[in-house]
C-alpha positions in Angstrom: 137.9 123.1 57.1 139.6 122.1 60.4 140.1 118.5 61.4 138.9 119.3 64.7 135.5 117.5 65.2 132.8 119.5 67.0 130.1 117.1 66.8 129.5 113.4 66.0 126.8 110.9 66.0 127.3 107.1 65.5 124.4 104.8 64.9 121.8 107.3 66.0 118.0 106.7 65.4 115.1 108.8 66.0 111.3 107.4 66.1 108.0 109.1 66.7 104.9 107.2 67.7 102.1 107.2 65.1 98.6 106.1 65.2 97.8 103.3 62.4 94.5 102.5 63.5 91.8 103.6 66.1 93.5 102.0 68.9 96.8 100.8 67.2 100.2 102.8 67.4 103.6 101.9 66.1 106.9 103.6 66.0 108.1 105.3 62.7 111.8 105.7 62.4 112.8 109.0 61.1 116.3 108.2 61.3 118.0 105.0 61.4 121.6 104.0 62.1 122.9 107.4 60.9 126.6 108.2 61.5 128.6 111.3 60.8 131.3 113.7 62.1 130.9 117.7 61.9 134.4 119.5 61.9 134.8 123.0 63.0 134.2 125.4 60.1 132.9 123.3 57.5 129.8 123.8 55.8 127.9 120.4 55.6 125.2 120.1 53.3 122.3 117.5 54.0 120.3 116.2 50.8 117.5 113.8 50.2 113.9 113.4 49.1 110.9 114.7 51.2 110.5 112.5 54.4 114.3 111.4 54.3 114.8 112.6 57.8 116.8 115.9 57.0 114.6 118.2 59.3 114.6 115.6 62.2 118.3 115.5 62.0 118.6 119.5 62.2 116.3 119.3 65.4 118.6 116.6 66.9 121.8 118.6 66.3 119.9 121.9 67.8 119.3 119.5 71.0 115.4 120.1 70.3 114.9 116.2 70.5 117.0 113.4 71.8 118.0 110.4 69.8 116.3 107.1 71.0 119.5 105.0 70.3 123.1 105.5 69.2 125.8 107.9 70.5 125.8 111.8 70.3 128.8 113.9 71.2 129.3 117.5 70.9 132.4 119.6 72.1 131.7 121.3 75.5 129.9 124.5 75.6 129.4 124.2 71.7 125.8 125.6 70.9 123.6 125.1 67.6 120.9 127.5 66.3 118.2 126.2 63.9 116.8 128.5 61.3 113.4 127.2 59.5 110.4 128.2 58.1 107.7 129.3 60.3 109.5 128.1 63.5 109.7 130.2 66.9 107.6 133.5 65.6 104.6 134.6 67.7 101.9 135.6 65.0 100.5 138.3 67.2 103.8 140.1 67.6 105.1 142.6 65.1 108.4 141.7 62.9 110.4 143.8 64.9 109.1 142.1 68.2 109.5 138.8 66.9 113.1 139.6 65.4 114.2 140.6 69.1 112.4 137.3 70.6 114.1 135.4 67.8 117.4 136.6 68.4 117.2 136.0 72.2 116.3 132.4 71.3 119.3 132.1 69.0 121.5 133.1 72.1 122.1 136.7 70.9 122.3 139.4 74.0 119.7 141.8 74.0 122.0 144.8 73.3 123.5 143.2 70.4 119.9 142.7 68.8 119.1 146.1 69.6 122.2 147.4 68.1 121.6 145.2 64.8 117.8 145.8 64.6 118.3 148.2 61.9 120.4 145.8 59.7 117.9 142.9 60.2 115.1 145.3 59.2 117.1 146.6 55.9 118.4 142.8 55.2 114.8 141.3 55.3 113.4 143.7 53.0 110.0 143.9 54.8 109.6 147.5 54.5 106.6 148.7 56.6 105.4 145.3 57.2 108.4 145.1 59.7 106.1 146.9 62.2 102.9 144.8 61.5 102.0 141.4 63.1 103.8 138.2 61.7 100.3 136.6 61.5 99.7 138.7 58.2 103.0 137.6 56.8 103.2 135.3 53.9 105.7 132.1 54.3 108.2 133.5 52.2 108.1 137.0 54.4 108.5 134.7 57.7 111.6 133.0 56.1 113.1 136.2 55.2 112.5 137.8 58.7 114.2 134.7 60.1 117.0 134.7 57.9 117.7 138.3 58.4 117.9 137.7 62.0 119.9 134.4 62.2 122.5 135.9 59.6 123.4 138.5 62.4 123.4 135.9 65.2 126.9 134.0 66.0 126.2 130.5 67.2 129.0 127.9 67.1 126.8 125.8 64.7 124.3 127.3 62.2 121.5 125.1 61.0 119.5 126.2 58.0 116.5 124.3 56.8 115.1 125.1 53.3 115.4 128.9 53.4 117.6 129.9 50.5 115.0 129.2 47.9 112.5 131.7 49.4 111.4 135.4 48.4 112.2 136.9 44.9 115.4 136.8 43.1 116.9 139.7 44.8 116.5 138.0 48.3 117.7 134.9 47.2 121.0 136.7 45.8 121.3 138.6 48.8 120.9 135.5 51.3 123.2 133.3 48.8 125.7 136.1 49.2 125.4 136.4 53.1 125.8 132.6 53.4 129.2 132.6 51.4 130.3 135.5 53.8 129.7 133.0 56.8 131.2 130.1 55.1 134.4 132.0 54.2 134.4 133.5 58.1 135.0 129.8 59.1 131.4 129.6 60.5 130.0 126.0 60.9 127.2 125.6 59.1 124.6 122.5 58.3 122.4 123.3 55.3 119.4 121.5 54.0 118.3 122.2 50.6 116.8 120.8 47.4 118.9 123.0 45.5 121.9 121.0 44.2 123.6 124.4 42.7 123.5 126.0 46.3 124.8 122.8 47.9 127.6 122.2 45.5 128.5 126.0 45.5 128.2 126.3 49.2 129.2 123.1 51.1 132.3 121.2 51.6 131.0 117.7 52.1 127.5 116.6 51.6 125.5 113.9 53.7 122.7 112.0 51.6 119.9 110.8 53.4 117.3 108.1 52.4 114.5 106.9 54.3 116.3 107.9 57.2 119.4 106.1 56.6 122.8 107.8 55.7 123.8 106.6 52.1 127.1 108.4 52.0 128.8 111.5 53.3 131.7 112.8 51.1 132.7 115.4 48.8 130.1 117.6 47.5 130.5 117.3 43.7 130.6 113.5 44.1 127.5 113.0 46.4 125.2 115.5 44.4 126.3 114.0 41.1 125.2 110.7 42.4 122.0 111.9 44.0 121.1 113.7 40.8 121.7 110.5 38.9 119.5 108.5 40.9 116.9 111.0 40.7 117.1 110.9 36.9 116.9 107.1 36.9 113.8 107.2 39.2 112.1 109.7 37.0 112.4 107.6 33.7 111.2 104.5 35.5 108.1 106.6 36.5 107.7 107.8 33.1 107.9 104.5 31.5 105.7 102.8 34.2 102.9 105.6 33.3 103.5 105.3 29.7 102.9 101.4 30.0 99.7 102.1 31.9 98.3 104.6 29.3 99.1 102.0 26.6 97.3 99.3 28.6 94.1 101.3 29.1 93.7 102.2 25.3 
């Protein structure tokens, strides 16, 4: 991992307006006071429970949304591409057509996409479904197609949102190996996953988000161990609560 910082946020917040009544709205803060720096060539893991703000963070890094407060800086001419489930596909187009469209959205030249379309087809493992409308695909099939395209792209920062766990075991092994190859080539990656094993084996550092706030950003082993310990304690407390409620109902 290089010491060169290519992306940095300081005290960033992102809010959404949500309805809480017939005529009442309030701001929901998906990210609050988040700070971290991303170094060239590192793989940064992002963990946290559902609703912690992980996907919002990736969308902000990709430039899809802007923060409502705080500071954001990226090295000039640095591009980031987001790979997420069910993002950017046209259901009426075939897998082949969507692969070309997705590649263009990831910043790949058309000539490069066409030269790699067979590799994308083979990696996806979709067989004849590659020529069928994506609207007929399962969620896992869409994710496999998206990953197959993204792994051929060459953005400065590759953002991956919960796709390493999709597909059968063969595809999981293949995608994990492809990710390791990207990492070993010094590609800068931000990886969101609920798999602590994948996070520990692939990431240099880990950012832990909780209710939109950054708890810690440090060594992968240290952060994942702390996260799992907190999760175990929360599970024990929940079990004890349910046991007490069941006993009281007798």
